[in-house]
N, C-alpha and C positions, 0 to 999 in steps of 0.2 A: 504494499499500500504506500504509494508515494505521497509524502506529506508536503515537502518543499523541494526545491532544486537540490538540496544537500541531504535531506532526511527521508529515509524510508523506513516504515514499520514492517518488520520481518516476522514478528511473533507476538501473540497477545492471547491470553487465556480467558477463563470464565469471568474474571474481574475486569474484563476489557471488551475485546471485539470478537472473541471465540474463533480466532484464526488458527490456533494451534492447540497443544495440550492444555487442558483446563487449569493446570497448576502455573502456567507461564505468566510472568509479568510482560509488559511491553518490551520488546527487544528492538532497538533501533540501529540502523546502519547510517553512519554519517560519512559522506563522501566530500573530498576536496579534489583539486586538480592532480595531486600527487600521491595521496594515500587516503585510506579510509579506516574508520574505527567502528567497533560495535560498543553500544552502551547497554550493559547487562546481557545475561546469557539464558534467561529462562531457567526452568526447573531441571532440564537435562534430557527430557524425552523428545525434544524437537530440534536437537543439534543439527541433524541431517537436513531438516527443512530449512533452518536458518542459513546454513552454508549454501544450499541450492538456490534459495531465493536471493541471497545477497549477490551472487554472480561474480564476486570478486573476493580475494583473500585479504581480510582486513589485517592492519599492522598491529593494532592494539585492541584488547577487550578492556573496557572501562567499567568496572563494577561499582554500582552506587552503594551497595552494602552486601553483607554476607548471608541474608536470609535466603532460604532454599529456592524460592520462586524467582530470585534474581541471580543467584550465584551458583545454583546447583548444576547448571550446565557448563560451567567453566572448564571442568576436567575434560569432558568430551570434546569441546571446541579446541582445547589446547592440544589434545591428542591428534586431532585431524589437521591442525595447522602448526607445524613445528616451529615456525618463526613468529607466532603470535605472542606478544607481550601481554600478560594478564596483570592488571593493576587494580588496587583497592586501597581504601583508607587503612593506615598502619594498624589501628587497633583491631581490625578484622582479619588481617593477613594470616596470623597463626591458625585461626579457627578454620578459615577456608583451605589453607595448605594441608591441614591435618584431617579435615572432615569432621571437626569437633561438633557433634550434633547438639551437645548441651551448650556450648559457647554460642552456637548459631540459633539456639531455641527451636531446633527441629523436633526435640523431644516434646516441647510444649505444644508445637503445632500437631504432632501426631496424637497427643492426648486429647486435643480439642477437635480432632477430626478434620483439621485443615489439610494434612498430608496423610496418605494412606499408610497403614501400619507397616507395609512392606517398602516404603520409600527409603532410599539411602542416599545421603549426601556424599558424593564421591570426592575424596581429597584431590586438590589441585596444587601440588607442590611448586608449580612454576609461578604462582602468584607473587607479586612484588608490591611494596608500598608506593603510594603516590602521595606527594606532599601538597599541601594547600598552596595554590597558585601555580602549580606545574602547568605549562602550556605545551600543546601538541599542534604543530603547524601542518595542516592538511593540504596546503597549497591553494593558490588562487584566492588568497585573502581570507580563507577560512581557518580559524584557530579555535581550538577547544581548551578551556581552562578549568582545572580542578578547583572546587570550592568546598572546603570542609564544612559540613553541616551535621554535627552530631545531635542526637536527641532521639530520633526514631530508633536508632541503634548506634552502638559504638562504631566508629569508622565511617559513618555515613558520609557520602561525598556526592555532591551535585556537580554537574558539568555544564559550563556556560560556553555556548557557541557563538562566536562573532563571525559574521560574514560581511561582504561589502553592502549587502542589501537589508539585512535584518539581524537580530540577536535572539537567541533561543536558550531556554534553560531545560535541561534534562534533570528532573527533580527527584527521581527515584520515589521513595515513599515519605519524603519530608513534606511536600505540600502538593495539593491537587487543585483543580479548578474550584472556584467559589471559596478559595482560601481554606479548604478542608485539609486535615492532617491525618496521620495515623499514629494515635497514641495507644500503646498496648501494655498489658500488664507482663512485661518481660524484664529480665534482670538488667539489661542495658538500655532500657528506654528512660531517658532522663529529662525531666520537665524543664529545669533552668536552662540547660544546654539547648533544648528544642526551641524554647522561646527566643534565645539569642540567635539561633540559626534563622528562624523566621524573619527576624528583624534584619539580619544581614542580607537575606536574599531580596527583601523588598527594596533595598538600595540599588539594585541592579536595574539597568535599563533592558527591559525584556519585551520582545514583540510576541514570541511564540513560547508556550509552555507544553513540555512533553513529559508528563509524569510517568510513574511505573505502572499505573493502572487507570481505569476509567477514562474520562474524556480527555482530549487534547484541545489546546486553544491556539489558533494559528495567528490571531491578531489581538492587539491590545491586552496581552497576557499579563502585563504589570498590575492590572486591576485585581487579579487573583492573589498575587503576592502582597499587595497593599491590604487586601481584605484580612489576610492572616496577621500582618503587622499591626493593623488597627485594633484587632481583638486582643492581641498581646499587650498593646499599650494601655488597655483598660484593665489590665491585671488578670485577664482570662486566658483560657486556651481555646483556639478555633475548634469548631465542630469536627469530630473524628469520623473517618469513614468506616471504622471497625468498631 
């Protein structure tokens, strides 16, 4: 599903557009004139579809965080693409590398029925940390920058795309359209950090919002970030999607 000149939606599960496995988050391919990157990997059962639809071998896989619906497919993609660099926020790297289902709250997801009892988060030893502010030049004036946004989960990272024509935010599970968030009863979901991340994102100049689930916004997307910021400014947390 082509969203812009640079962004294609390759996978999306039951909490999105039902394009691939129900467990998948939105998986985006971002192209420049010289290279391309994937944002998130899905849960792992759609890796072949992601590669087939992408039509090109991406240089990087940028994980927004370690939850299984976003990072569970990293191992399969890394196996099929030997030159792929897999990057994630430093706080989540060990959990992803080792397939630590407690650290990644997969055990909680199974207990709640979110993941099937037989689901396994496959370790991805090749994952590396990405620092806040790291930039990846895709060519043709398209640059992706990592924005550290802890709160939903330790190591959560959004990715800010700047092109000659527009700016976009890949927000993972940090913020969704209408200023909604994903606040969960998990060990690394932290309210003060979440509030600070929402305030930081609202300061960005954003035309398009590409979250990890639900609707996307192709124009005037800053209004969604402002809605979350304004709720935080009143001492509250925005409405959660979960």
